[in-house]
C-alpha positions as CSV (number, residue, x, y, z in Angstrom):
1,X,25.9,0.5,-7.3
2,X,24.4,1.4,-3.9
3,X,21.1,2.9,-2.7
4,X,21.8,6.3,-1.2
5,X,18.4,7.8,-0.5
6,X,14.7,7.0,-0.4
7,X,12.0,9.6,-0.8
8,X,8.3,9.1,-0.5
9,X,5.5,11.3,-2.0
10,X,1.8,11.3,-1.1
11,X,-0.5,11.9,-4.0
12,X,-4.3,12.0,-4.0
13,X,-6.0,10.3,-7.0
14,X,-9.7,11.3,-7.5
15,X,-11.9,9.1,-9.7
16,X,-13.4,10.2,-13.0
17,X,-16.6,8.5,-11.9
18,X,-16.4,10.1,-8.4
19,X,-17.0,6.9,-6.3
20,X,-15.9,3.3,-6.5
21,X,-18.2,0.9,-4.6
22,X,-17.9,-2.8,-3.8
23,X,-19.1,-5.4,-1.3
24,X,-20.2,-4.6,2.2
25,X,-21.0,-1.0,1.5
26,X,-17.3,-0.1,1.1
27,X,-16.4,2.8,-1.2
28,X,-13.6,5.2,-2.1
29,X,-13.7,8.6,-3.7
30,X,-10.1,9.6,-3.5
31,X,-7.2,7.1,-3.5
32,X,-4.2,7.9,-1.2
33,X,-1.2,6.8,-3.2
34,X,2.5,6.6,-2.1
35,X,5.2,7.1,-4.8
36,X,8.6,5.8,-3.8
37,X,11.8,7.3,-5.2
38,X,15.0,5.3,-4.8
39,X,18.3,7.1,-5.6
40,X,21.7,5.5,-6.2
41,X,25.4,6.6,-6.2
42,X,25.4,5.9,-9.9
43,X,23.0,8.7,-10.6
44,X,20.1,6.3,-11.5
45,X,16.8,6.9,-9.9
46,X,13.9,4.4,-9.8
47,X,10.2,4.8,-8.9
48,X,7.5,2.6,-7.5
49,X,4.0,3.1,-6.3
50,X,1.8,1.6,-3.6
51,X,-1.9,2.5,-3.4
52,X,-4.1,0.4,-1.1
53,X,-7.8,0.1,-1.8
54,X,-8.7,1.9,1.4
55,X,-7.9,0.4,4.9
56,X,-10.8,-2.1,4.7
57,X,-9.9,-4.2,1.7
58,X,-6.6,-6.0,2.4
59,X,-4.3,-5.8,5.4
60,X,-2.8,-2.6,4.1
61,X,-3.5,1.1,4.5
62,X,-2.0,4.3,3.0
63,X,-0.4,5.7,6.1
64,X,1.0,2.3,6.9
65,X,3.0,2.4,3.6
66,X,4.8,5.5,4.8
67,X,5.1,4.4,8.4
68,X,6.6,1.1,7.2
69,X,9.1,2.9,4.9
70,X,10.4,4.9,7.9
71,X,11.2,1.6,9.6
72,X,12.4,-0.3,6.5
73,X,14.2,2.4,4.6
74,X,17.4,2.6,6.7
75,X,18.0,-1.1,6.2
76,X,18.2,-0.9,2.4
77,X,20.6,2.1,2.3
78,X,23.9,0.8,0.9
79,X,22.3,-2.2,-0.8
80,X,22.7,-2.8,-4.5
81,X,19.3,-2.2,-6.1
82,X,20.1,-4.6,-9.0
83,X,20.4,-7.6,-6.7
84,X,16.7,-8.0,-6.2
85,X,16.7,-11.4,-4.4
86,X,19.2,-10.3,-1.9
87,X,17.5,-7.0,-1.4
88,X,14.2,-8.8,-0.7
89,X,15.9,-11.0,1.8
90,X,17.2,-7.9,3.5
91,X,13.8,-6.3,3.6
92,X,12.2,-9.5,5.0
93,X,14.7,-9.7,7.7
94,X,14.3,-6.1,8.7
95,X,10.5,-6.1,8.7
96,X,8.4,-9.2,9.2
97,X,5.3,-9.3,7.0
98,X,3.8,-6.1,5.7
99,X,4.6,-7.0,2.0
100,X,2.8,-3.9,0.7
101,X,5.3,-1.7,2.4
102,X,8.2,-3.4,0.5
103,X,6.4,-3.3,-2.9
104,X,7.3,0.3,-3.8
105,X,11.0,-0.2,-3.1
106,X,11.1,-3.4,-5.0
107,X,9.4,-1.9,-8.1
108,X,11.7,1.1,-8.0
109,X,14.7,-1.2,-7.9
110,X,13.4,-3.1,-11.0
111,X,13.1,0.3,-12.6
112,X,16.8,1.0,-11.8
113,X,17.8,-2.5,-13.0
114,X,16.2,-1.9,-16.3
115,X,17.9,1.5,-16.7
116,X,21.2,0.0,-15.8
117,X,20.9,-2.8,-18.3
118,X,19.1,-0.6,-20.9
119,X,16.2,-3.0,-21.1
120,X,12.5,-2.6,-20.4
121,X,11.4,-4.3,-17.2
122,X,9.1,-6.8,-19.1
123,X,12.2,-8.2,-20.9
124,X,13.9,-8.7,-17.6
125,X,10.8,-10.4,-16.2
126,X,11.0,-13.1,-18.9
127,X,10.4,-11.4,-22.3
128,X,7.8,-9.4,-24.1
129,X,4.8,-11.3,-25.6
130,X,2.9,-9.6,-28.4
131,X,2.2,-6.0,-28.9
132,X,-0.2,-5.3,-26.0
133,X,-2.4,-7.0,-23.4
134,X,-6.2,-7.1,-22.8
135,X,-7.8,-5.0,-20.1
136,X,-10.9,-5.5,-18.0
137,X,-13.2,-2.8,-16.7
138,X,-14.5,-2.8,-13.2
139,X,-18.2,-1.9,-12.9
140,X,-18.7,-0.2,-9.5
141,X,-21.6,-1.5,-7.4
142,X,-24.9,0.2,-8.2
143,X,-28.4,-0.9,-9.1
144,X,-28.7,-3.7,-11.8
145,X,-30.0,-1.2,-14.3
146,X,-27.2,1.3,-13.7
147,X,-24.5,-1.3,-14.0
148,X,-26.0,-2.8,-17.1
149,X,-26.2,0.6,-18.7
150,X,-22.5,1.1,-18.4
151,X,-21.5,-1.9,-20.5
152,X,-22.1,-0.3,-23.8
153,X,-20.0,2.8,-23.0
154,X,-17.1,0.7,-21.7
155,X,-17.3,-1.5,-24.8
156,X,-17.1,1.6,-26.9
157,X,-13.8,2.3,-25.2
158,X,-12.6,-1.1,-26.3
159,X,-13.2,-3.3,-23.2
160,X,-14.5,-6.8,-23.6
161,X,-13.9,-8.0,-20.1
162,X,-16.2,-6.7,-17.4
163,X,-15.6,-7.2,-13.7
164,X,-19.0,-6.8,-12.0
165,X,-18.9,-5.7,-8.3
166,X,-21.3,-7.9,-6.4
167,X,-21.1,-9.3,-2.9
168,X,-24.2,-7.6,-1.5
169,X,-27.8,-8.7,-1.2
170,X,-28.0,-12.0,-3.0
171,X,-31.3,-11.2,-4.7
172,X,-29.9,-7.9,-6.0
173,X,-26.7,-9.6,-7.1
174,X,-28.6,-12.2,-9.0
175,X,-30.4,-9.4,-10.8
176,X,-27.1,-7.5,-11.4
177,X,-25.6,-10.6,-13.1
178,X,-28.6,-11.3,-15.3
179,X,-28.9,-7.6,-16.3
180,X,-25.3,-7.2,-17.2
181,X,-25.1,-10.6,-18.9
182,X,-28.0,-9.5,-21.2
183,X,-25.8,-6.7,-22.5
184,X,-22.9,-9.0,-23.5
185,X,-21.8,-9.7,-27.0
186,X,-19.8,-12.4,-28.6
187,X,-16.2,-12.3,-27.3
188,X,-17.2,-10.5,-24.0
189,X,-16.3,-12.0,-20.7
190,X,-18.2,-11.3,-17.4
191,X,-16.7,-11.8,-13.9
192,X,-18.9,-11.5,-10.9
193,X,-16.5,-10.4,-8.2
194,X,-18.0,-10.6,-4.7
195,X,-14.7,-9.4,-2.9
196,X,-15.5,-11.8,0.0
197,X,-18.9,-10.3,0.4
198,X,-21.2,-13.4,0.6
199,X,-21.4,-16.0,3.3
200,X,-21.3,-19.5,2.0
201,X,-25.0,-20.3,1.6
202,X,-25.5,-17.0,-0.2
203,X,-22.8,-17.7,-2.6
204,X,-24.1,-21.2,-3.4
205,X,-27.6,-19.7,-3.9
206,X,-26.3,-17.0,-6.3
207,X,-24.3,-19.5,-8.3
208,X,-27.3,-21.8,-8.7
209,X,-29.6,-18.9,-9.6
210,X,-27.3,-17.8,-12.5
211,X,-26.4,-21.4,-13.6
212,X,-27.4,-20.6,-17.2
213,X,-25.3,-17.4,-17.4
214,X,-21.8,-17.4,-18.9
215,X,-20.1,-15.8,-15.9
216,X,-16.9,-16.3,-13.8
217,X,-17.4,-16.3,-10.0
218,X,-14.6,-14.5,-8.1
219,X,-13.8,-14.7,-4.4
220,X,-17.3,-15.2,-3.1
221,X,-16.5,-15.6,0.6
222,X,-14.0,-14.4,3.2
223,X,-12.1,-17.6,3.9
224,X,-10.4,-20.1,1.6
225,X,-12.4,-23.0,3.1
226,X,-15.7,-21.3,2.4
227,X,-14.6,-20.5,-1.2
228,X,-13.6,-24.1,-1.7
229,X,-16.9,-25.3,-0.5
230,X,-18.7,-23.0,-2.9
231,X,-16.4,-24.0,-5.7
232,X,-17.3,-27.7,-5.3
233,X,-21.0,-26.8,-5.8
234,X,-20.5,-24.2,-8.5
235,X,-20.8,-24.9,-12.3
236,X,-19.0,-21.7,-13.3
237,X,-15.3,-21.0,-13.9
238,X,-13.9,-19.9,-10.5
239,X,-11.5,-17.1,-9.6
240,X,-9.6,-16.7,-6.2
241,X,-8.1,-13.3,-5.3
242,X,-8.0,-12.1,-1.7
243,X,-7.0,-15.5,-0.2
244,X,-4.0,-15.9,-2.5
245,X,-1.1,-14.0,-1.0
246,X,1.8,-16.5,-1.1
247,X,3.2,-19.5,-2.9
248,X,2.0,-21.9,-0.1
249,X,-1.7,-21.1,-0.5
250,X,-1.2,-21.0,-4.3
251,X,0.1,-24.6,-4.3
252,X,-2.7,-25.6,-1.9
253,X,-5.3,-24.1,-4.2
254,X,-3.9,-26.0,-7.2
255,X,-3.9,-29.3,-5.3
256,X,-7.5,-28.7,-4.1
257,X,-8.6,-27.7,-7.7
258,X,-9.9,-24.6,-5.9
259,X,-9.8,-22.2,-8.9
260,X,-9.5,-21.9,-12.7
261,X,-8.1,-18.4,-12.6
262,X,-6.2,-16.5,-9.9
263,X,-6.0,-12.8,-9.4
264,X,-2.4,-11.8,-8.4
265,X,-1.7,-8.3,-7.0
266,X,1.8,-6.8,-6.9
267,X,1.7,-5.2,-3.5
268,X,-0.1,-8.1,-1.9
269,X,3.1,-10.2,-2.7
270,X,5.5,-7.4,-1.9
271,X,6.6,-6.3,-5.3
272,X,7.6,-7.6,-8.7
273,X,10.3,-9.9,-7.4
274,X,7.9,-12.1,-5.5
275,X,4.9,-11.8,-7.8
276,X,7.1,-13.0,-10.6
277,X,7.7,-16.2,-8.6
278,X,4.0,-16.7,-8.2
279,X,3.3,-15.8,-11.9
280,X,6.0,-18.3,-13.1
281,X,4.6,-21.0,-10.8
282,X,1.1,-20.4,-12.3
283,X,2.6,-20.7,-15.8
284,X,4.2,-24.0,-14.8
285,X,0.9,-25.3,-13.4
286,X,-1.3,-24.0,-16.3
287,X,-3.4,-21.6,-14.2
288,X,-4.6,-18.5,-15.9
289,X,-4.1,-15.1,-14.2
290,X,-5.5,-11.6,-13.8
291,X,-2.4,-9.6,-13.1
292,X,-2.8,-6.2,-11.4
293,X,-2.4,-4.4,-8.0
294,X,-4.8,-3.1,-5.4
295,X,-5.0,0.4,-7.1
296,X,-2.7,3.2,-8.3
297,X,-1.9,5.7,-11.0
298,X,0.6,5.9,-13.8
299,X,3.5,4.3,-12.1
300,X,1.5,1.3,-10.7
301,X,0.0,0.9,-14.1
302,X,3.4,0.8,-15.7
303,X,4.5,-1.9,-13.4
304,X,1.3,-3.9,-14.1
305,X,1.9,-3.6,-17.8
306,X,5.4,-4.9,-17.7
307,X,4.3,-7.9,-15.5
308,X,1.4,-8.7,-17.8
309,X,3.2,-8.4,-21.1
310,X,5.9,-10.7,-19.9
311,X,3.3,-13.4,-19.3
312,X,2.4,-16.0,-21.9
313,X,-0.8,-14.7,-23.5
314,X,-2.8,-18.0,-23.2
315,X,-2.4,-17.7,-19.4
316,X,-3.0,-14.0,-19.1
317,X,-6.8,-13.8,-18.4
318,X,-6.7,-10.1,-18.2
319,X,-5.1,-7.0,-16.5
320,X,-6.0,-3.4,-15.8
321,X,-5.2,0.2,-16.5
322,X,-5.8,1.9,-13.2
323,X,-4.5,5.2,-14.5
324,X,-7.6,5.6,-16.8
325,X,-9.9,5.5,-13.7
326,X,-8.3,8.6,-12.0
327,X,-8.1,12.3,-12.9
328,X,-4.5,12.9,-11.9
329,X,-1.5,11.9,-14.0
330,X,1.8,11.4,-12.1
331,X,4.2,10.4,-14.8
332,X,5.0,10.7,-18.5
333,X,5.4,7.6,-20.5
334,X,2.9,5.5,-18.7
335,X,0.8,3.0,-20.6
336,X,-2.4,4.3,-22.1
337,X,-5.5,2.4,-23.1
338,X,-6.0,1.9,-26.8
339,X,-9.1,0.0,-27.8
340,X,-9.3,-1.9,-24.5
341,X,-5.7,-2.9,-24.5
342,X,-2.4,-1.4,-23.2
343,X,1.3,-2.0,-23.9
344,X,4.4,-1.8,-21.7
345,X,6.9,0.8,-22.6
346,X,9.9,-0.1,-24.8
347,X,12.1,2.3,-22.9
348,X,14.6,1.1,-20.3
349,X,13.2,0.3,-16.9
350,X,9.5,1.1,-16.3
351,X,9.8,3.8,-19.0
352,X,8.1,6.5,-17.0
353,X,9.2,10.0,-16.1
354,X,7.6,11.4,-12.9
355,X,5.8,14.7,-13.0
356,X,7.7,16.3,-10.0
357,X,5.3,19.3,-10.0
358,X,2.4,16.9,-9.4
359,X,4.3,14.9,-6.7
360,X,5.1,18.0,-4.7
361,X,7.4,17.9,-1.8
362,X,8.4,14.5,-0.3
363,X,6.6,13.5,2.9
364,X,9.5,11.2,3.8
365,X,13.3,11.3,3.2
366,X,15.7,8.6,4.3
367,X,19.5,8.9,3.7
368,X,21.2,11.5,1.5
């Protein structure tokens, strides 16, 4: 089997809640997502999705996905999409770095591998655990009172894990954490995610001010070294996210006891092939994980669900259903939230069927 053509579609994903805000005054109202279609000479077609969280979150941006595909695409034509390790070596040789560009192709090829083997992707990633996986809900950055008021509504939708967007003025963030924590019930979990927004002394001050609150502190500062310094003064469970983008830093963080939980994003690693390596390494080291991506719609959510449900439950801290945040559906068969949980499809591959009328005309075509 060989790859014969690659298409890319640009889809805008508006938010139900109109705006998503996090540290540093950053916000997004409409997400710019790229859906990648990989065609083969066997008639099988796979789909992937890459949706950066704006150009100011990670070293990734929406137009960069499509520009990178123009450069990378010709090098994967003629490759066997089922040979994922070999395919990734080919992509890495053709384009140094830029893992987010490669992610859509890699996910689409896992979709093809699943269809060819007549197995869901989660079974190919190690096996399906349980019937579904727990979801978290991100609470966009607003006033303490507004953020606390949203907890009851999200809990009514079945969520019991709440990721609070902080990383602003420390005094306001302290109030945010206390206000939301006051709304928690038994079994709820609260994560204060600063998204690198505090400098070191601010992070230490916030952690000490909420010492008596049951809260996880996530990625307080920009650099690994700053986060480690905060970790060593912090009484709370600690999560790293933005700094963890490869196996080398993951191993370093384990050796430094730098975290209790790690947030792994598919496109940050370059697709399911490489994030599976990181996930399996975390399983071996006993590190719990949040498994997700930067953002996306139905196809990204499907990939996340397969990754999460092939992870041992005791080490899956949580995951997310990005397709519930947006107003546009791009595929049939994608996971749907049920009482704060979601399940990967039992159909072969990702188990999705793209809505071609929604995708519109491709913005990029390579091969064919």
